[in-house]
All heavy atoms as a GROMACS GRO file, in nm:
protein
  636
    1TRP      N    1   0.084  -0.117   0.000
    1TRP     CA    2   0.000   0.000   0.000
    1TRP      C    3   0.088   0.123   0.000
    1TRP      O    4   0.180   0.136   0.080
    1TRP     CB    5  -0.092  -0.002   0.123
    1TRP     CG    6  -0.178   0.116   0.135
    1TRP    CD1    7  -0.287   0.147   0.061
    1TRP    CD2    8  -0.164   0.222   0.229
    1TRP    NE1    9  -0.342   0.263   0.102
    1TRP    CE2   10  -0.269   0.314   0.207
    1TRP    CE3   11  -0.073   0.251   0.330
    1TRP    CZ2   12  -0.286   0.429   0.280
    1TRP    CZ3   13  -0.090   0.366   0.403
    1TRP    CH2   14  -0.195   0.453   0.379
    2MET      N   15   0.060   0.212  -0.094
    2MET     CA   16   0.141   0.333  -0.109
    2MET      C   17   0.056   0.454  -0.070
    2MET      O   18  -0.046   0.481  -0.131
    2MET     CB   19   0.185   0.345  -0.255
    2MET     CG   20   0.273   0.460  -0.278
    2MET     SD   21   0.440   0.408  -0.251
    2MET     CE   22   0.522   0.523  -0.352
    3TRP      N   23   0.099   0.522   0.036
    3TRP     CA   24   0.027   0.641   0.081
    3TRP      C   25   0.075   0.760   0.002
    3TRP      O   26   0.194   0.786  -0.008
    3TRP     CB   27   0.052   0.662   0.229
    3TRP     CG   28  -0.008   0.788   0.284
    3TRP    CD1   29  -0.136   0.831   0.270
    3TRP    CD2   30   0.059   0.888   0.361
    3TRP    NE1   31  -0.156   0.950   0.335
    3TRP    CE2   32  -0.036   0.987   0.392
    3TRP    CE3   33   0.189   0.904   0.408
    3TRP    CZ2   34  -0.006   1.101   0.466
    3TRP    CZ3   35   0.219   1.015   0.483
    3TRP    CH2   36   0.123   1.112   0.511
    4GLU      N   37  -0.016   0.834  -0.054
    4GLU     CA   38   0.015   0.957  -0.125
    4GLU      C   39  -0.055   1.072  -0.053
    4GLU      O   40  -0.174   1.094  -0.072
    4GLU     CB   41  -0.030   0.949  -0.271
    4GLU     CG   42   0.050   0.848  -0.350
    4GLU     CD   43   0.016   0.849  -0.497
    4GLU    OE1   44  -0.015   0.958  -0.550
    4GLU    OE2   45   0.021   0.743  -0.557
    5PRO      N   46   0.019   1.145   0.031
    5PRO     CA   47  -0.043   1.253   0.108
    5PRO      C   48  -0.094   1.364   0.016
    5PRO      O   49  -0.036   1.390  -0.089
    5PRO     CB   50   0.070   1.303   0.198
    5PRO     CG   51   0.196   1.259   0.133
    5PRO     CD   52   0.162   1.135   0.056
    6THR      N   53  -0.201   1.425   0.058
    6THR     CA   54  -0.255   1.539  -0.016
    6THR      C   55  -0.162   1.659   0.004
    6THR      O   56  -0.076   1.660   0.092
    6THR     CB   57  -0.396   1.577   0.035
    6THR    OG1   58  -0.384   1.622   0.170
    6THR    CG2   59  -0.491   1.458   0.026
    7ARG      N   60  -0.184   1.762  -0.076
    7ARG     CA   61  -0.104   1.883  -0.060
    7ARG      C   62  -0.126   1.945   0.078
    7ARG      O   63  -0.034   1.997   0.139
    7ARG     CB   64  -0.138   1.982  -0.171
    7ARG     CG   65  -0.027   2.076  -0.192
    7ARG     CD   66  -0.016   2.144  -0.321
    7ARG     NE   67  -0.137   2.168  -0.395
    7ARG     CZ   68  -0.137   2.217  -0.516
    7ARG    NH1   69  -0.025   2.249  -0.574
    7ARG    NH2   70  -0.249   2.237  -0.581
    8GLU      N   71  -0.247   1.936   0.128
    8GLU     CA   72  -0.277   1.988   0.262
    8GLU      C   73  -0.200   1.909   0.369
    8GLU      O   74  -0.144   1.968   0.462
    8GLU     CB   75  -0.426   1.981   0.291
    8GLU     CG   76  -0.463   2.038   0.427
    8GLU     CD   77  -0.613   2.035   0.451
    8GLU    OE1   78  -0.686   2.105   0.380
    8GLU    OE2   79  -0.654   1.961   0.544
    9GLU      N   80  -0.195   1.777   0.356
    9GLU     CA   81  -0.120   1.694   0.451
    9GLU      C   82   0.029   1.725   0.443
    9GLU      O   83   0.096   1.736   0.547
    9GLU     CB   84  -0.145   1.546   0.424
    9GLU     CG   85  -0.286   1.502   0.458
    9GLU     CD   86  -0.318   1.362   0.409
    9GLU    OE1   87  -0.265   1.320   0.304
    9GLU    OE2   88  -0.397   1.295   0.478
   10ILE      N   89   0.080   1.741   0.322
   10ILE     CA   90   0.222   1.776   0.306
   10ILE      C   91   0.248   1.911   0.370
   10ILE      O   92   0.348   1.929   0.441
   10ILE     CB   93   0.263   1.775   0.158
   10ILE    CG1   94   0.264   1.631   0.104
   10ILE    CG2   95   0.401   1.838   0.140
   10ILE    CD1   96   0.290   1.620  -0.044
   11SER      N   97   0.158   2.006   0.348
   11SER     CA   98   0.174   2.139   0.406
   11SER      C   99   0.180   2.132   0.559
   11SER      O  100   0.263   2.199   0.622
   11SER     CB  101   0.059   2.229   0.362
   11SER     OG  102   0.070   2.356   0.419
   12LYS      N  103   0.096   2.051   0.619
   12LYS     CA  104   0.098   2.036   0.766
   12LYS      C  105   0.228   1.974   0.814
   12LYS      O  106   0.285   2.014   0.916
   12LYS     CB  107  -0.021   1.953   0.812
   12LYS     CG  108  -0.152   2.029   0.802
   12LYS     CD  109  -0.269   1.944   0.846
   12LYS     CE  110  -0.399   2.024   0.831
   12LYS     NZ  111  -0.516   1.948   0.872
   13MET      N  112   0.279   1.876   0.739
   13MET     CA  113   0.406   1.813   0.778
   13MET      C  114   0.523   1.909   0.760
   13MET      O  115   0.615   1.912   0.844
   13MET     CB  116   0.427   1.684   0.698
   13MET     CG  117   0.332   1.574   0.740
   13MET     SD  118   0.360   1.421   0.650
   13MET     CE  119   0.248   1.442   0.513
   14VAL      N  120   0.520   1.988   0.654
   14VAL     CA  121   0.624   2.089   0.633
   14VAL      C  122   0.619   2.191   0.746
   14VAL      O  123   0.723   2.230   0.801
   14VAL     CB  124   0.609   2.156   0.495
   14VAL    CG1  125   0.697   2.279   0.482
   14VAL    CG2  126   0.640   2.056   0.384
   15HIS      N  127   0.499   2.231   0.784
   15HIS     CA  128   0.484   2.324   0.897
   15HIS      C  129   0.546   2.266   1.024
   15HIS      O  130   0.621   2.334   1.094
   15HIS     CB  131   0.337   2.357   0.921
   15HIS     CG  132   0.312   2.425   1.050
   15HIS    ND1  133   0.355   2.554   1.076
   15HIS    CD2  134   0.253   2.383   1.165
   15HIS    CE1  135   0.321   2.587   1.199
   15HIS    NE2  136   0.260   2.486   1.255
   16ASP      N  137   0.517   2.141   1.054
   16ASP     CA  138   0.573   2.077   1.174
   16ASP      C  139   0.725   2.073   1.168
   16ASP      O  140   0.792   2.091   1.270
   16ASP     CB  141   0.517   1.937   1.192
   16ASP     CG  142   0.371   1.936   1.235
   16ASP    OD1  143   0.321   2.041   1.282
   16ASP    OD2  144   0.306   1.832   1.219
   17ALA      N  145   0.780   2.050   1.049
   17ALA     CA  146   0.926   2.043   1.034
   17ALA      C  147   0.992   2.180   1.051
   17ALA      O  148   1.104   2.189   1.102
   17ALA     CB  149   0.962   1.984   0.898
   18LEU      N  150   0.923   2.285   1.009
   18LEU     CA  151   0.982   2.418   1.012
   18LEU      C  152   0.946   2.499   1.135
   18LEU      O  153   1.008   2.602   1.163
   18LEU     CB  154   0.939   2.497   0.887
   18LEU     CG  155   0.987   2.443   0.753
   18LEU    CD1  156   0.928   2.524   0.640
   18LEU    CD2  157   1.138   2.440   0.747
   19ASP      N  158   0.846   2.456   1.209
   19ASP     CA  159   0.799   2.531   1.324
   19ASP      C  160   0.914   2.556   1.422
   19ASP      O  161   0.988   2.465   1.456
   19ASP     CB  162   0.686   2.456   1.393
   19ASP     CG  163   0.606   2.543   1.487
   19ASP    OD1  164   0.603   2.665   1.465
   19ASP    OD2  165   0.545   2.488   1.581
   20GLY      N  166   0.931   2.678   1.462
   20GLY     CA  167   1.039   2.713   1.555
   20GLY      C  168   1.166   2.758   1.486
   20GLY      O  169   1.260   2.802   1.551
   21THR      N  170   1.170   2.748   1.354
   21THR     CA  171   1.287   2.791   1.279
   21THR      C  172   1.286   2.943   1.268
   21THR      O  173   1.183   3.001   1.233
   21THR     CB  174   1.285   2.729   1.137
   21THR    OG1  175   1.281   2.587   1.149
   21THR    CG2  176   1.406   2.769   1.057
   22PRO      N  177   1.397   3.010   1.298
   22PRO     CA  178   1.401   3.156   1.286
   22PRO      C  179   1.363   3.201   1.144
   22PRO      O  180   1.409   3.144   1.046
   22PRO     CB  181   1.547   3.191   1.317
   22PRO     CG  182   1.596   3.076   1.398
   22PRO     CD  183   1.524   2.955   1.346
   23GLY      N  184   1.275   3.299   1.136
   23GLY     CA  185   1.233   3.351   1.008
   23GLY      C  186   1.112   3.281   0.948
   23GLY      O  187   1.056   3.328   0.850
   24TYR      N  188   1.072   3.170   1.008
   24TYR     CA  189   0.958   3.095   0.957
   24TYR      C  190   0.830   3.164   1.003
   24TYR      O  191   0.814   3.195   1.120
   24TYR     CB  192   0.962   2.950   1.007
   24TYR     CG  193   0.841   2.869   0.969
   24TYR    CD1  194   0.810   2.847   0.837
   24TYR    CD2  195   0.757   2.817   1.067
   24TYR    CE1  196   0.698   2.773   0.802
   24TYR    CE2  197   0.645   2.742   1.033
   24TYR     CZ  198   0.616   2.721   0.900
   24TYR     OH  199   0.506   2.649   0.865
   25GLY      N  200   0.737   3.187   0.909
   25GLY     CA  201   0.618   3.264   0.939
   25GLY      C  202   0.494   3.184   0.971
   25GLY      O  203   0.387   3.240   0.985
   26GLY      N  204   0.503   3.054   0.981
   26GLY     CA  205   0.388   2.974   1.019
   26GLY      C  206   0.325   2.897   0.904
   26GLY      O  207   0.384   2.880   0.798
   27GLU      N  208   0.204   2.851   0.928
   27GLU     CA  209   0.136   2.762   0.834
   27GLU      C  210   0.120   2.825   0.696
   27GLU      O  211   0.126   2.754   0.596
   27GLU     CB  212   0.000   2.722   0.890
   27GLU     CG  213   0.013   2.630   1.010
   27GLU     CD  214  -0.122   2.587   1.068
   27GLU    OE1  215  -0.225   2.602   0.998
   27GLU    OE2  216  -0.122   2.537   1.181
   28ARG      N  217   0.102   2.954   0.689
   28ARG     CA  218   0.088   3.021   0.559
   28ARG      C  219   0.217   3.004   0.478
   28ARG      O  220   0.212   2.980   0.357
   28ARG     CB  221   0.055   3.167   0.577
   28ARG     CG  222   0.036   3.240   0.445
   28ARG     CD  223  -0.003   3.382   0.464
   28ARG     NE  224  -0.139   3.385   0.514
   28ARG     CZ  225  -0.196   3.491   0.569
   28ARG    NH1  226  -0.128   3.603   0.582
   28ARG    NH2  227  -0.320   3.488   0.611
   29ASP      N  228   0.333   3.018   0.542
   29ASP     CA  229   0.460   2.997   0.472
   29ASP      C  230   0.472   2.854   0.420
   29ASP      O  231   0.519   2.832   0.308
   29ASP     CB  232   0.579   3.026   0.564
   29ASP     CG  233   0.609   3.174   0.578
   29ASP    OD1  234   0.540   3.257   0.514
   29ASP    OD2  235   0.703   3.207   0.653
   30ALA      N  236   0.432   2.758   0.503
   30ALA     CA  237   0.439   2.618   0.461
   30ALA      C  238   0.351   2.594   0.340
   30ALA      O  239   0.393   2.529   0.242
   30ALA     CB  240   0.399   2.526   0.576
   31LEU      N  241   0.231   2.647   0.342
   31LEU     CA  242   0.139   2.630   0.231
   31LEU      C  243   0.192   2.696   0.104
   31LEU      O  244   0.187   2.638  -0.005
   31LEU     CB  245   0.001   2.685   0.266
   31LEU     CG  246  -0.108   2.665   0.162
   31LEU    CD1  247  -0.127   2.517   0.130
   31LEU    CD2  248  -0.238   2.726   0.209
   32GLU      N  249   0.251   2.815   0.117
   32GLU     CA  250   0.310   2.883   0.002
   32GLU      C  251   0.424   2.802  -0.057
   32GLU      O  252   0.439   2.792  -0.179
   32GLU     CB  253   0.358   3.022   0.040
   32GLU     CG  254   0.248   3.125   0.049
   32GLU     CD  255   0.303   3.264   0.071
   32GLU    OE1  256   0.406   3.300   0.012
   32GLU    OE2  257   0.240   3.338   0.150
   33LEU      N  258   0.507   2.746   0.029
   33LEU     CA  259   0.619   2.665  -0.017
   33LEU      C  260   0.570   2.541  -0.091
   33LEU      O  261   0.617   2.510  -0.201
   33LEU     CB  262   0.708   2.625   0.102
   33LEU     CG  263   0.833   2.545   0.070
   33LEU    CD1  264   0.926   2.624  -0.023
   33LEU    CD2  265   0.905   2.507   0.199
   34VAL      N  266   0.474   2.473  -0.035
   34VAL     CA  267   0.418   2.353  -0.099
   34VAL      C  268   0.351   2.391  -0.231
   34VAL      O  269   0.367   2.321  -0.332
   34VAL     CB  270   0.321   2.280  -0.004
   34VAL    CG1  271   0.246   2.169  -0.076
   34VAL    CG2  272   0.398   2.223   0.115
   35ASN      N  273   0.278   2.501  -0.233
   35ASN     CA  274   0.213   2.544  -0.357
   35ASN      C  275   0.312   2.587  -0.464
   35ASN      O  276   0.284   2.576  -0.583
   35ASN     CB  277   0.112   2.655  -0.329
   35ASN     CG  278  -0.013   2.605  -0.262
   35ASN    OD1  279  -0.048   2.487  -0.274
   35ASN    ND2  280  -0.081   2.692  -0.191
   36ALA      N  281   0.428   2.636  -0.422
   36ALA     CA  282   0.530   2.677  -0.518
   36ALA      C  283   0.593   2.556  -0.589
   36ALA      O  284   0.645   2.570  -0.700
   36ALA     CB  285   0.638   2.759  -0.448
   37PHE      N  286   0.589   2.441  -0.524
   37PHE     CA  287   0.645   2.318  -0.581
   37PHE      C  288   0.541   2.206  -0.572
   37PHE      O  289   0.561   2.107  -0.501
   37PHE     CB  290   0.772   2.278  -0.506
   37PHE     CG  291   0.879   2.385  -0.509
   37PHE    CD1  292   0.893   2.474  -0.405
   37PHE    CD2  293   0.964   2.395  -0.617
   37PHE    CE1  294   0.990   2.573  -0.406
   37PHE    CE2  295   1.063   2.494  -0.621
   37PHE     CZ  296   1.074   2.583  -0.516
   38PRO      N  297   0.430   2.219  -0.644
   38PRO     CA  298   0.316   2.130  -0.625
   38PRO      C  299   0.340   1.983  -0.660
   38PRO      O  300   0.274   1.896  -0.605
   38PRO     CB  301   0.208   2.190  -0.715
   38PRO     CG  302   0.282   2.267  -0.817
   38PRO     CD  303   0.405   2.318  -0.748
   39SER      N  304   0.434   1.955  -0.746
   39SER     CA  305   0.453   1.815  -0.787
   39SER      C  306   0.564   1.744  -0.709
   39SER      O  307   0.596   1.630  -0.737
   39SER     CB  308   0.484   1.808  -0.937
   39SER     OG  309   0.604   1.878  -0.965
   40GLN      N  310   0.618   1.812  -0.608
   40GLN     CA  311   0.729   1.754  -0.532
   40GLN      C  312   0.680   1.668  -0.416
   40GLN      O  313   0.583   1.703  -0.350
   40GLN     CB  314   0.820   1.864  -0.479
   40GLN     CG  315   0.891   1.940  -0.586
   40GLN     CD  316   0.985   1.854  -0.668
   40GLN    OE1  317   1.046   1.759  -0.619
   40GLN    NE2  318   0.996   1.886  -0.796
   41PRO      N  319   0.750   1.557  -0.391
   41PRO     CA  320   0.713   1.472  -0.277
   41PRO      C  321   0.761   1.535  -0.146
   41PRO      O  322   0.839   1.630  -0.145
   41PRO     CB  323   0.788   1.342  -0.305
   41PRO     CG  324   0.906   1.383  -0.386
   41PRO     CD  325   0.860   1.501  -0.468
   42LEU      N  326   0.715   1.477  -0.036
   42LEU     CA  327   0.748   1.529   0.096
   42LEU      C  328   0.898   1.537   0.120
   42LEU      O  329   0.947   1.634   0.178
   42LEU     CB  330   0.682   1.443   0.204
   42LEU     CG  331   0.707   1.483   0.348
   42LEU    CD1  332   0.655   1.625   0.373
   42LEU    CD2  333   0.639   1.384   0.442
   43ASP      N  334   0.975   1.438   0.075
   43ASP     CA  335   1.119   1.440   0.103
   43ASP      C  336   1.190   1.558   0.037
   43ASP      O  337   1.296   1.601   0.084
   43ASP     CB  338   1.185   1.307   0.067
   43ASP     CG  339   1.181   1.275  -0.080
   43ASP    OD1  340   1.096   1.329  -0.153
   43ASP    OD2  341   1.265   1.192  -0.122
   44PHE      N  342   1.134   1.614  -0.067
   44PHE     CA  343   1.189   1.735  -0.128
   44PHE      C  344   1.194   1.849  -0.027
   44PHE      O  345   1.293   1.920  -0.018
   44PHE     CB  346   1.103   1.775  -0.249
   44PHE     CG  347   1.134   1.909  -0.308
   44PHE    CD1  348   1.241   1.927  -0.393
   44PHE    CD2  349   1.054   2.019  -0.277
   44PHE    CE1  350   1.268   2.051  -0.448
   44PHE    CE2  351   1.081   2.144  -0.331
   44PHE     CZ  352   1.189   2.160  -0.417
   45PHE      N  353   1.089   1.864   0.050
   45PHE     CA  354   1.082   1.972   0.149
   45PHE      C  355   1.176   1.947   0.266
   45PHE      O  356   1.233   2.040   0.322
   45PHE     CB  357   0.937   1.993   0.193
   45PHE     CG  358   0.848   2.027   0.076
   45PHE    CD1  359   0.767   1.931   0.019
   45PHE    CD2  360   0.850   2.154   0.022
   45PHE    CE1  361   0.687   1.961  -0.090
   45PHE    CE2  362   0.771   2.186  -0.088
   45PHE     CZ  363   0.690   2.088  -0.145
   46GLY      N  364   1.196   1.821   0.301
   46GLY     CA  365   1.297   1.787   0.401
   46GLY      C  366   1.436   1.821   0.352
   46GLY      O  367   1.521   1.870   0.429
   47ALA      N  368   1.461   1.798   0.223
   47ALA     CA  369   1.591   1.831   0.165
   47ALA      C  370   1.615   1.982   0.165
   47ALA      O  371   1.727   2.027   0.189
   47ALA     CB  372   1.601   1.775   0.023
   48ILE      N  373   1.509   2.059   0.140
   48ILE     CA  374   1.521   2.205   0.146
   48ILE      C  375   1.562   2.249   0.286
   48ILE      O  376   1.652   2.331   0.304
   48ILE     CB  377   1.388   2.275   0.106
   48ILE    CG1  378   1.363   2.261  -0.043
   48ILE    CG2  379   1.389   2.422   0.145
   48ILE    CD1  380   1.229   2.315  -0.088
   49ARG      N  381   1.496   2.192   0.386
   49ARG     CA  382   1.528   2.229   0.525
   49ARG      C  383   1.672   2.192   0.558
   49ARG      O  384   1.745   2.270   0.620
   49ARG     CB  385   1.432   2.161   0.621
   49ARG     CG  386   1.452   2.206   0.764
   49ARG     CD  387   1.352   2.140   0.856
   49ARG     NE  388   1.347   2.202   0.985
   49ARG     CZ  389   1.440   2.188   1.079
   49ARG    NH1  390   1.547   2.117   1.057
   49ARG    NH2  391   1.427   2.248   1.196
   50SER      N  392   1.716   2.075   0.515
   50SER     CA  393   1.854   2.033   0.540
   50SER      C  394   1.954   2.126   0.471
   50SER      O  395   2.056   2.162   0.529
   50SER     CB  396   1.876   1.890   0.490
   50SER     OG  397   1.802   1.800   0.568
   51ARG      N  398   1.923   2.165   0.350
   51ARG     CA  399   2.011   2.255   0.276
   51ARG      C  400   2.022   2.390   0.347
   51ARG      O  401   2.130   2.448   0.356
   51ARG     CB  402   1.959   2.272   0.134
   51ARG     CG  403   2.041   2.366   0.048
   51ARG     CD  404   2.182   2.312   0.027
   51ARG     NE  405   2.265   2.407  -0.041
   51ARG     CZ  406   2.295   2.402  -0.170
   51ARG    NH1  407   2.250   2.303  -0.243
   51ARG    NH2  408   2.371   2.493  -0.222
   52CYS      N  409   1.910   2.440   0.397
   52CYS     CA  410   1.913   2.567   0.471
   52CYS      C  411   2.000   2.556   0.596
   52CYS      O  412   2.076   2.648   0.628
   52CYS     CB  413   1.772   2.610   0.507
   52CYS     SG  414   1.674   2.663   0.366
   53ALA      N  415   1.990   2.444   0.666
   53ALA     CA  416   2.073   2.423   0.785
   53ALA      C  417   2.220   2.415   0.747
   53ALA      O  418   2.305   2.476   0.814
   53ALA     CB  419   2.030   2.296   0.858
   54ASP      N  420   2.251   2.344   0.638
   54ASP     CA  421   2.389   2.336   0.591
   54ASP      C  422   2.444   2.475   0.558
   54ASP      O  423   2.556   2.509   0.594
   54ASP     CB  424   2.399   2.247   0.467
   54ASP     CG  425   2.372   2.101   0.496
   54ASP    OD1  426   2.371   2.061   0.614
   54ASP    OD2  427   2.351   2.025   0.398
   55ASP      N  428   2.362   2.555   0.489
   55ASP     CA  429   2.405   2.690   0.452
   55ASP      C  430   2.429   2.776   0.577
   55ASP      O  431   2.524   2.854   0.581
   55ASP     CB  432   2.301   2.757   0.362
   55ASP     CG  433   2.296   2.695   0.222
   55ASP    OD1  434   2.389   2.618   0.187
   55ASP    OD2  435   2.199   2.724   0.150
   56ALA      N  436   2.345   2.760   0.678
   56ALA     CA  437   2.362   2.836   0.802
   56ALA      C  438   2.493   2.798   0.872
   56ALA      O  439   2.564   2.884   0.924
   56ALA     CB  440   2.244   2.815   0.896
   57VAL      N  441   2.526   2.671   0.871
   57VAL     CA  442   2.652   2.626   0.932
   57VAL      C  443   2.771   2.682   0.854
   57VAL      O  444   2.868   2.731   0.914
   57VAL     CB  445   2.658   2.472   0.939
   57VAL    CG1  446   2.798   2.423   0.976
   57VAL    CG2  447   2.556   2.419   1.038
   58ARG      N  448   2.762   2.680   0.722
   58ARG     CA  449   2.871   2.737   0.640
   58ARG      C  450   2.890   2.886   0.669
   58ARG      O  451   3.003   2.934   0.679
   58ARG     CB  452   2.842   2.716   0.492
   58ARG     CG  453   2.865   2.575   0.446
   58ARG     CD  454   2.851   2.564   0.293
   58ARG     NE  455   2.836   2.426   0.257
   58ARG     CZ  456   2.720   2.363   0.239
   58ARG    NH1  457   2.606   2.429   0.250
   58ARG    NH2  458   2.716   2.236   0.206
   59ARG      N  459   2.780   2.960   0.680
   59ARG     CA  460   2.790   3.104   0.712
   59ARG      C  461   2.853   3.125   0.849
   59ARG      O  462   2.936   3.214   0.868
   59ARG     CB  463   2.653   3.170   0.704
   59ARG     CG  464   2.602   3.193   0.564
   59ARG     CD  465   2.480   3.283   0.561
   59ARG     NE  466   2.370   3.235   0.643
   59ARG     CZ  467   2.277   3.150   0.604
   59ARG    NH1  468   2.279   3.100   0.483
   59ARG    NH2  469   2.181   3.112   0.686
   60PHE      N  470   2.814   3.042   0.948
   60PHE     CA  471   2.870   3.053   1.082
   60PHE      C  472   3.021   3.028   1.079
   60PHE      O  473   3.098   3.103   1.140
   60PHE     CB  474   2.803   2.952   1.175
   60PHE     CG  475   2.864   2.944   1.311
   60PHE    CD1  476   2.837   3.042   1.405
   60PHE    CD2  477   2.948   2.840   1.346
   60PHE    CE1  478   2.894   3.035   1.532
   60PHE    CE2  479   3.005   2.833   1.471
   60PHE     CZ  480   2.979   2.931   1.564
   61ILE      N  481   3.064   2.927   1.007
   61ILE     CA  482   3.207   2.896   0.998
   61ILE      C  483   3.281   3.009   0.927
   61ILE      O  484   3.388   3.051   0.972
   61ILE     CB  485   3.230   2.762   0.927
   61ILE    CG1  486   3.180   2.647   1.016
   61ILE    CG2  487   3.377   2.742   0.893
   61ILE    CD1  488   3.176   2.512   0.947
   62ALA      N  489   3.224   3.061   0.820
   62ALA     CA  490   3.289   3.171   0.747
   62ALA      C  491   3.300   3.295   0.834
   62ALA      O  492   3.402   3.365   0.833
   62ALA     CB  493   3.211   3.202   0.620
   63ARG      N  494   3.197   3.324   0.912
   63ARG     CA  495   3.197   3.441   1.000
   63ARG      C  496   3.295   3.423   1.116
   63ARG      O  497   3.364   3.517   1.155
   63ARG     CB  498   3.054   3.460   1.054
   63ARG     CG  499   3.011   3.598   1.075
   63ARG     CD  500   2.865   3.613   1.116
   63ARG     NE  501   2.813   3.510   1.205
   63ARG     CZ  502   2.716   3.424   1.172
   63ARG    NH1  503   2.659   3.430   1.054
   63ARG    NH2  504   2.674   3.334   1.257
   64THR      N  505   3.300   3.304   1.171
   64THR     CA  506   3.382   3.276   1.288
   64THR      C  507   3.528   3.254   1.252
   64THR      O  508   3.617   3.295   1.325
   64THR     CB  509   3.327   3.152   1.362
   64THR    OG1  510   3.191   3.176   1.394
   64THR    CG2  511   3.405   3.123   1.488
   65GLY      N  512   3.551   3.186   1.140
   65GLY     CA  513   3.685   3.148   1.099
   65GLY      C  514   3.721   3.012   1.154
   65GLY      O  515   3.692   2.982   1.271
   66LEU      N  516   3.782   2.931   1.072
   66LEU     CA  517   3.820   2.796   1.116
   66LEU      C  518   3.912   2.798   1.236
   66LEU      O  519   3.901   2.715   1.326
   66LEU     CB  520   3.885   2.719   1.001
   66LEU     CG  521   3.792   2.665   0.895
   66LEU    CD1  522   3.871   2.602   0.780
   66LEU    CD2  523   3.696   2.564   0.954
   67GLU      N  524   4.004   2.895   1.240
   67GLU     CA  525   4.100   2.901   1.349
   67GLU      C  526   4.034   2.933   1.483
   67GLU      O  527   4.088   2.901   1.588
   67GLU     CB  528   4.210   3.004   1.319
   67GLU     CG  529   4.163   3.147   1.310
   67GLU     CD  530   4.097   3.184   1.177
   67GLU    OE1  531   4.096   3.102   1.084
   67GLU    OE2  532   4.045   3.295   1.169
   68ASN      N  533   3.916   2.993   1.482
   68ASN     CA  534   3.846   3.028   1.605
   68ASN      C  535   3.731   2.934   1.640
   68ASN      O  536   3.669   2.948   1.745
   68ASN     CB  537   3.789   3.170   1.594
   68ASN     CG  538   3.897   3.272   1.568
   68ASN    OD1  539   4.004   3.267   1.627
   68ASN    ND2  540   3.871   3.364   1.478
   69LEU      N  541   3.703   2.841   1.552
   69LEU     CA  542   3.585   2.757   1.567
   69LEU      C  543   3.586   2.675   1.696
   69LEU      O  544   3.488   2.670   1.768
   69LEU     CB  545   3.572   2.665   1.445
   69LEU     CG  546   3.438   2.603   1.419
   69LEU    CD1  547   3.331   2.709   1.407
   69LEU    CD2  548   3.443   2.520   1.293
   70SER      N  549   3.697   2.614   1.728
   70SER     CA  550   3.706   2.530   1.848
   70SER      C  551   3.676   2.612   1.973
   70SER      O  552   3.599   2.569   2.058
   70SER     CB  553   3.844   2.467   1.858
   70SER     OG  554   3.856   2.392   1.976
   71GLY      N  555   3.735   2.729   1.983
   71GLY     CA  556   3.714   2.813   2.101
   71GLY      C  557   3.570   2.857   2.115
   71GLY      O  558   3.515   2.860   2.225
   72VAL      N  559   3.507   2.889   2.003
   72VAL     CA  560   3.368   2.934   2.007
   72VAL      C  561   3.276   2.818   2.046
   72VAL      O  562   3.186   2.833   2.129
   72VAL     CB  563   3.326   2.994   1.871
   72VAL    CG1  564   3.177   3.018   1.866
   72VAL    CG2  565   3.402   3.123   1.846
   73LEU      N  566   3.299   2.702   1.988
   73LEU     CA  567   3.212   2.588   2.015
   73LEU      C  568   3.234   2.528   2.154
   73LEU      O  569   3.140   2.480   2.216
   73LEU     CB  570   3.231   2.479   1.909
   73LEU     CG  571   3.188   2.517   1.768
   73LEU    CD1  572   3.222   2.405   1.671
   73LEU    CD2  573   3.040   2.548   1.762
   74CYS      N  574   3.359   2.533   2.201
   74CYS     CA  575   3.389   2.472   2.330
   74CYS      C  576   3.390   2.574   2.445
   74CYS      O  577   3.405   2.536   2.561
   74CYS     CB  578   3.525   2.402   2.323
   74CYS     SG  579   3.528   2.266   2.207
   75GLY      N  580   3.379   2.699   2.412
   75GLY     CA  581   3.370   2.802   2.515
   75GLY      C  582   3.501   2.838   2.581
   75GLY      O  583   3.502   2.884   2.694
   76HIS      N  584   3.613   2.816   2.513
   76HIS     CA  585   3.741   2.856   2.569
   76HIS      C  586   3.828   2.914   2.458
   76HIS      O  587   3.799   2.901   2.342
   76HIS     CB  588   3.812   2.739   2.638
   76HIS     CG  589   3.839   2.623   2.547
   76HIS    ND1  590   3.945   2.618   2.461
   76HIS    CD2  591   3.770   2.508   2.529
   76HIS    CE1  592   3.941   2.503   2.395
   76HIS    NE2  593   3.836   2.436   2.433
   77ARG      N  594   3.937   2.976   2.498
   77ARG     CA  595   4.027   3.042   2.401
   77ARG      C  596   4.162   2.971   2.397
   77ARG      O  597   4.255   3.015   2.458
   77ARG     CB  598   4.050   3.185   2.440
   77ARG     CG  599   3.929   3.272   2.439
   77ARG     CD  600   3.974   3.416   2.454
   77ARG     NE  601   3.863   3.504   2.465
   77ARG     CZ  602   3.803   3.562   2.362
   77ARG    NH1  603   3.844   3.537   2.241
   77ARG    NH2  604   3.701   3.642   2.384
   78GLY      N  605   4.171   2.864   2.330
   78GLY     CA  606   4.300   2.798   2.319
   78GLY      C  607   4.307   2.672   2.401
   78GLY      O  608   4.208   2.629   2.461
   79ARG      N  609   4.427   2.619   2.408
   79ARG     CA  610   4.444   2.487   2.473
   79ARG      C  611   4.504   2.496   2.612
   79ARG      O  612   4.517   2.396   2.678
   79ARG     CB  613   4.532   2.400   2.385
   79ARG     CG  614   4.467   2.374   2.253
   79ARG     CD  615   4.551   2.286   2.168
   79ARG     NE  616   4.482   2.266   2.042
   79ARG     CZ  617   4.505   2.169   1.962
   79ARG    NH1  618   4.597   2.081   1.989
   79ARG    NH2  619   4.439   2.157   1.849
   80GLU      N  620   4.542   2.614   2.656
   80GLU     CA  621   4.600   2.625   2.790
   80GLU      C  622   4.496   2.582   2.895
   80GLU      O  623   4.387   2.634   2.898
   80GLU     CB  624   4.644   2.767   2.821
   80GLU     CG  625   4.742   2.826   2.726
   80GLU     CD  626   4.676   2.890   2.605
   80GLU    OE1  627   4.563   2.940   2.618
   80GLU    OE2  628   4.737   2.887   2.497
   81GLY      N  629   4.531   2.489   2.977
   81GLY     CA  630   4.444   2.447   3.085
   81GLY      C  631   4.328   2.361   3.042
   81GLY      O  632   4.239   2.334   3.118
   82GLY      N  633   4.324   2.316   2.917
   82GLY     CA  634   4.222   2.223   2.872
   82GLY      C  635   4.116   2.286   2.804
   82GLY      O  636   4.019   2.280   2.762
   0.00000   0.00000   0.00000
């Protein structure tokens, strides 16, 4: 049995996946996104979310600099004292 969710069901699932994401405007945004790509399956929208997260990490690294990344992530400045 192959379940084919309706566009409304996909929109609700996209909303649940994006809820709480900075800049996300709610159910209306989810519906607009789904309507913009009407023939795409649900995993397409998951891939979009993953790509956005990847891009955010890349921007963070570029802003922070590789040489400073450890200190920022671990909350210390260098290796003295651990």
